[in-house]
N, CA, C and O atoms as a Tinker XYZ file with bonds, in Angstrom:
   224  protein
     1  N      0.828000   -1.201000    0.000000    73     2
     2  CA     0.000000    0.000000    0.000000    64     1     3
     3  C      0.867000    1.257000    0.000000    63     2     4     5
     4  O      0.560000    2.211000   -0.715000    81     3
     5  N      1.946000    1.277000    0.790000    73     3     6
     6  CA     2.810000    2.454000    0.850000    64     5     7
     7  C      3.517000    2.663000   -0.483000    63     6     8     9
     8  O      3.749000    3.800000   -0.893000    81     7
     9  N      3.861000    1.564000   -1.161000    73     7    10
    10  CA     4.505000    1.672000   -2.472000    64     9    11
    11  C      3.588000    2.312000   -3.502000    63    10    12    13
    12  O      4.029000    3.111000   -4.328000    81    11
    13  N      2.297000    1.951000   -3.447000    73    11    14
    14  CA     1.332000    2.525000   -4.381000    64    13    15
    15  C      1.162000    4.020000   -4.132000    63    14    16    17
    16  O      1.055000    4.795000   -5.082000    81    15
    17  N      1.137000    4.423000   -2.894000    73    15    18
    18  CA     1.020000    5.844000   -2.551000    64    17    19
    19  C      2.242000    6.617000   -3.045000    63    18    20    21
    20  O      2.121000    7.750000   -3.512000    81    19
    21  N      3.399000    6.007000   -2.941000    73    19    22
    22  CA     4.634000    6.638000   -3.409000    64    21    23
    23  C      4.605000    6.807000   -4.931000    63    22    24    25
    24  O      5.028000    7.842000   -5.448000    81    23
    25  N      4.110000    5.800000   -5.644000    73    23    26
    26  CA     4.010000    5.880000   -7.099000    64    25    27
    27  C      3.027000    6.962000   -7.513000    63    26    28    29
    28  O      3.313000    7.736000   -8.426000    81    27
    29  N      1.875000    7.029000   -6.859000    73    27    30
    30  CA     0.870000    8.052000   -7.170000    64    29    31
    31  C      1.427000    9.452000   -6.903000    63    30    32    33
    32  O      1.202000   10.372000   -7.690000    81    31
    33  N      2.137000    9.610000   -5.817000    73    31    34
    34  CA     2.748000   10.903000   -5.488000    64    33    35
    35  C      3.784000   11.286000   -6.535000    63    34    36    37
    36  O      3.848000   12.445000   -6.945000    81    35
    37  N      4.587000   10.337000   -6.968000    73    35    38
    38  CA     5.597000   10.592000   -7.989000    64    37    39
    39  C      4.935000   11.005000   -9.304000    63    38    40    41
    40  O      5.373000   11.963000   -9.941000    81    39
    41  N      3.894000   10.298000   -9.710000    73    39    42
    42  CA     3.191000   10.632000  -10.954000    64    41    43
    43  C      2.563000   12.020000  -10.879000    63    42    44    45
    44  O      2.577000   12.762000  -11.862000    81    43
    45  N      2.020000   12.372000   -9.731000    73    43    46
    46  CA     1.443000   13.706000   -9.552000    64    45    47
    47  C      2.522000   14.784000   -9.670000    63    46    48    49
    48  O      2.309000   15.825000  -10.290000    81    47
    49  N      3.672000   14.521000   -9.071000    73    47    50
    50  CA     4.772000   15.485000   -9.143000    64    49    51
    51  C      5.245000   15.657000  -10.584000    63    50    52    53
    52  O      5.487000   16.783000  -11.021000    81    51
    53  N      5.379000   14.568000  -11.322000    73    51    54
    54  CA     5.802000   14.642000  -12.726000    64    53    55
    55  C      4.767000   15.407000  -13.545000    63    54    56    57
    56  O      5.128000   16.227000  -14.390000    81    55
    57  N      3.486000   15.144000  -13.302000    73    55    58
    58  CA     2.412000   15.840000  -14.020000    64    57    59
    59  C      2.471000   17.342000  -13.763000    63    58    60    61
    60  O      2.328000   18.136000  -14.693000    81    59
    61  N      2.679000   17.736000  -12.513000    73    59    62
    62  CA     2.731000   19.161000  -12.186000    64    61    63
    63  C      3.941000   19.841000  -12.817000    63    62    64    65
    64  O      3.848000   20.992000  -13.245000    81    63
    65  N      5.063000   19.151000  -12.881000    73    63    66
    66  CA     6.248000   19.723000  -13.529000    64    65    67
    67  C      5.980000   19.917000  -15.019000    63    66    68    69
    68  O      6.323000   20.960000  -15.576000    81    67
    69  N      5.373000   18.929000  -15.668000    73    67    70
    70  CA     5.067000   19.036000  -17.102000    64    69    71
    71  C      4.102000   20.187000  -17.346000    63    70    72    73
    72  O      4.285000   20.946000  -18.299000    81    71
    73  N      3.088000   20.334000  -16.516000    73    71    74
    74  CA     2.130000   21.427000  -16.676000    64    73    75
    75  C      2.808000   22.779000  -16.452000    63    74    76    77
    76  O      2.494000   23.748000  -17.144000    81    75
    77  N      3.724000   22.854000  -15.504000    73    75    78
    78  CA     4.447000   24.097000  -15.257000    64    77    79
    79  C      5.296000   24.493000  -16.455000    63    78    80    81
    80  O      5.354000   25.668000  -16.816000    81    79
    81  N      5.950000   23.520000  -17.070000    73    79    82
    82  CA     6.748000   23.791000  -18.269000    64    81    83
    83  C      5.846000   24.250000  -19.408000    63    82    84    85
    84  O      6.210000   25.147000  -20.169000    81    83
    85  N      4.679000   23.643000  -19.527000    73    83    86
    86  CA     3.735000   24.029000  -20.572000    64    85    87
    87  C      3.298000   25.490000  -20.407000    63    86    88    89
    88  O      3.257000   26.242000  -21.381000    81    87
    89  N      2.977000   25.882000  -19.190000    73    87    90
    90  CA     2.573000   27.262000  -18.928000    64    89    91
    91  C      3.727000   28.219000  -19.220000    63    90    92    93
    92  O      3.517000   29.288000  -19.792000    81    91
    93  N      4.933000   27.843000  -18.831000    73    91    94
    94  CA     6.106000   28.676000  -19.087000    64    93    95
    95  C      6.340000   28.854000  -20.586000    63    94    96    97
    96  O      6.673000   29.952000  -21.032000    81    95
    97  N      6.169000   27.790000  -21.362000    73    95    98
    98  CA     6.358000   27.882000  -22.810000    64    97    99
    99  C      5.316000   28.788000  -23.449000    63    98   100   101
   100  O      5.632000   29.537000  -24.373000    81    99
   101  N      4.081000   28.729000  -22.972000    73    99   102
   102  CA     3.037000   29.614000  -23.486000    64   101   103
   103  C      3.372000   31.062000  -23.161000    63   102   104   105
   104  O      3.201000   31.945000  -24.001000    81   103
   105  N      3.847000   31.306000  -21.952000    73   103   106
   106  CA     4.201000   32.669000  -21.550000    64   105   107
   107  C      5.364000   33.200000  -22.374000    63   106   108   109
   108  O      5.366000   34.375000  -22.741000    81   107
   109  N      6.345000   32.369000  -22.671000    73   107   110
   110  CA     7.487000   32.813000  -23.462000    64   109   111
   111  C      7.128000   33.013000  -24.927000    63   110   112   113
   112  O      7.721000   33.853000  -25.604000    81   111
   113  N      6.160000   32.247000  -25.419000    73   111   114
   114  CA     5.752000   32.381000  -26.821000    64   113   115
   115  C      4.985000   33.676000  -27.053000    63   114   116   117
   116  O      4.993000   34.212000  -28.162000    81   115
   117  N      4.332000   34.173000  -26.033000    73   115   118
   118  CA     3.598000   35.426000  -26.142000    64   117   119
   119  C      4.570000   36.562000  -25.870000    63   118   120   121
   120  O      4.954000   36.808000  -24.726000    81   119
   121  N      4.962000   37.249000  -26.935000    73   119   122
   122  CA     5.964000   38.304000  -26.764000    64   121   123
   123  C      5.382000   39.493000  -26.009000    63   122   124   125
   124  O      4.165000   39.665000  -25.939000    81   123
   125  N      6.250000   40.294000  -25.457000    73   123   126
   126  CA     5.833000   41.468000  -24.692000    64   125   127
   127  C      5.101000   42.470000  -25.576000    63   126   128   129
   128  O      4.154000   43.116000  -25.126000    81   127
   129  N      5.530000   42.604000  -26.828000    73   127   130
   130  CA     4.889000   43.549000  -27.742000    64   129   131
   131  C      3.443000   43.122000  -28.006000    63   130   132   133
   132  O      2.554000   43.970000  -28.074000    81   131
   133  N      3.202000   41.824000  -28.154000    73   131   134
   134  CA     1.844000   41.343000  -28.390000    64   133   135
   135  C      0.945000   41.649000  -27.199000    63   134   136   137
   136  O     -0.220000   42.004000  -27.372000    81   135
   137  N      1.482000   41.513000  -25.996000    73   135   138
   138  CA     0.663000   41.796000  -24.812000    64   137   139
   139  C      0.343000   43.276000  -24.712000    63   138   140   141
   140  O     -0.733000   43.644000  -24.239000    81   139
   141  N      1.268000   44.137000  -25.154000    73   139   142
   142  CA     1.025000   45.584000  -25.096000    64   141   143
   143  C     -0.116000   45.979000  -26.011000    63   142   144   145
   144  O     -0.889000   46.876000  -25.675000    81   143
   145  N     -0.243000   45.329000  -27.165000    73   143   146
   146  CA    -1.292000   45.691000  -28.107000    64   145   147
   147  C     -2.678000   45.343000  -27.584000    63   146   148   149
   148  O     -3.671000   45.889000  -28.066000    81   147
   149  N     -2.765000   44.461000  -26.624000    73   147   150
   150  CA    -4.055000   44.098000  -26.057000    64   149   151
   151  C     -4.392000   44.937000  -24.835000    63   150   152   153
   152  O     -5.335000   44.627000  -24.106000    81   151
   153  N     -3.640000   45.981000  -24.612000    73   151   154
   154  CA    -3.820000   46.801000  -23.420000    64   153   155
   155  C     -4.196000   48.215000  -23.823000    63   154   156   157
   156  O     -4.029000   48.573000  -24.989000    81   155
   157  N     -4.682000   49.008000  -22.934000    73   155   158
   158  CA    -5.162000   50.362000  -23.221000    64   157   159
   159  C     -4.016000   51.358000  -23.395000    63   158   160   161
   160  O     -4.203000   52.384000  -24.048000    81   159
   161  N     -2.828000   51.086000  -22.827000    73   159   162
   162  CA    -1.739000   52.060000  -22.837000    64   161   163
   163  C     -1.318000   52.531000  -24.228000    63   162   164   165
   164  O     -1.082000   53.728000  -24.392000    81   163
   165  N     -1.207000   51.658000  -25.248000    73   163   166
   166  CA    -0.808000   52.168000  -26.563000    64   165   167
   167  C     -1.778000   53.212000  -27.108000    63   166   168   169
   168  O     -1.355000   54.155000  -27.776000    81   167
   169  N     -3.066000   53.055000  -26.833000    73   167   170
   170  CA    -4.045000   54.039000  -27.294000    64   169   171
   171  C     -3.816000   55.379000  -26.611000    63   170   172   173
   172  O     -3.932000   56.426000  -27.248000    81   171
   173  N     -3.496000   55.358000  -25.339000    73   171   174
   174  CA    -3.209000   56.598000  -24.610000    64   173   175
   175  C     -1.937000   57.232000  -25.161000    63   174   176   177
   176  O     -1.875000   58.448000  -25.342000    81   175
   177  N     -0.913000   56.403000  -25.428000    73   175   178
   178  CA     0.334000   56.930000  -25.980000    64   177   179
   179  C      0.099000   57.537000  -27.355000    63   178   180   181
   180  O      0.682000   58.569000  -27.686000    81   179
   181  N     -0.756000   56.900000  -28.160000    73   179   182
   182  CA    -1.035000   57.415000  -29.492000    64   181   183
   183  C     -1.691000   58.791000  -29.405000    63   182   184   185
   184  O     -1.354000   59.699000  -30.164000    81   183
   185  N     -2.628000   58.934000  -28.476000    73   183   186
   186  CA    -3.318000   60.211000  -28.316000    64   185   187
   187  C     -2.375000   61.306000  -27.851000    63   186   188   189
   188  O     -2.555000   62.473000  -28.200000    81   187
   189  N     -1.377000   60.940000  -27.068000    73   187   190
   190  CA    -0.428000   61.919000  -26.558000    64   189   191
   191  C      0.753000   62.138000  -27.500000    63   190   192   193
   192  O      1.647000   62.929000  -27.200000    81   191
   193  N      0.760000   61.441000  -28.637000    73   191   194
   194  CA     1.854000   61.598000  -29.590000    64   193   195
   195  C      3.134000   60.926000  -29.157000    63   194   196   197
   196  O      4.216000   61.326000  -29.586000    81   195
   197  N      3.035000   59.907000  -28.311000    73   195   198
   198  CA     4.222000   59.253000  -27.784000    64   197   199
   199  C      4.455000   57.883000  -28.419000    63   198   200   201
   200  O      5.257000   57.098000  -27.913000    81   199
   201  N      3.768000   57.591000  -29.516000    73   199   202
   202  CA     3.880000   56.266000  -30.123000    64   201   203
   203  C      5.314000   56.006000  -30.584000    63   202   204   205
   204  O      5.936000   56.868000  -31.205000    81   203
   205  N      5.825000   54.841000  -30.286000    73   203   206
   206  CA     7.176000   54.474000  -30.685000    64   205   207
   207  C      7.154000   53.906000  -32.098000    63   206   208   209
   208  O      6.189000   53.254000  -32.499000    81   207
   209  N      8.187000   54.147000  -32.825000    73   207   210
   210  CA     8.328000   53.590000  -34.170000    64   209   211
   211  C      9.025000   52.247000  -34.037000    63   210   212   213
   212  O     10.169000   52.179000  -33.588000    81   211
   213  N      8.338000   51.175000  -34.428000    73   211   214
   214  CA     8.907000   49.836000  -34.269000    64   213   215
   215  C      9.348000   49.236000  -35.591000    63   214   216   217
   216  O     10.000000   48.191000  -35.601000    81   215
   217  N      9.013000   49.861000  -36.693000    73   215   218
   218  CA     9.399000   49.317000  -37.997000    64   217   219
   219  C      8.469000   48.261000  -38.526000    63   218   220   221
   220  O      8.791000   47.600000  -39.514000    81   219
   221  N      7.312000   48.079000  -37.894000    73   219   222
   222  CA     6.359000   47.079000  -38.384000    64   221   223
   223  C      5.210000   47.757000  -39.057000    63   222   224
   224  O      4.296000   47.088000  -39.539000    81   223
């Protein structure tokens, strides 16, 4: 019985590590510039004439 509990605990730990890596990869794939475009700040900067030239 104790061996089975140890195996279940190990599998849970491995699953959580894999899920953590998955979340980290999603966060790294979403660039900072993409997140800025989904926010209100660029619109405020545009109105104030502070828009940065990015070459895109």
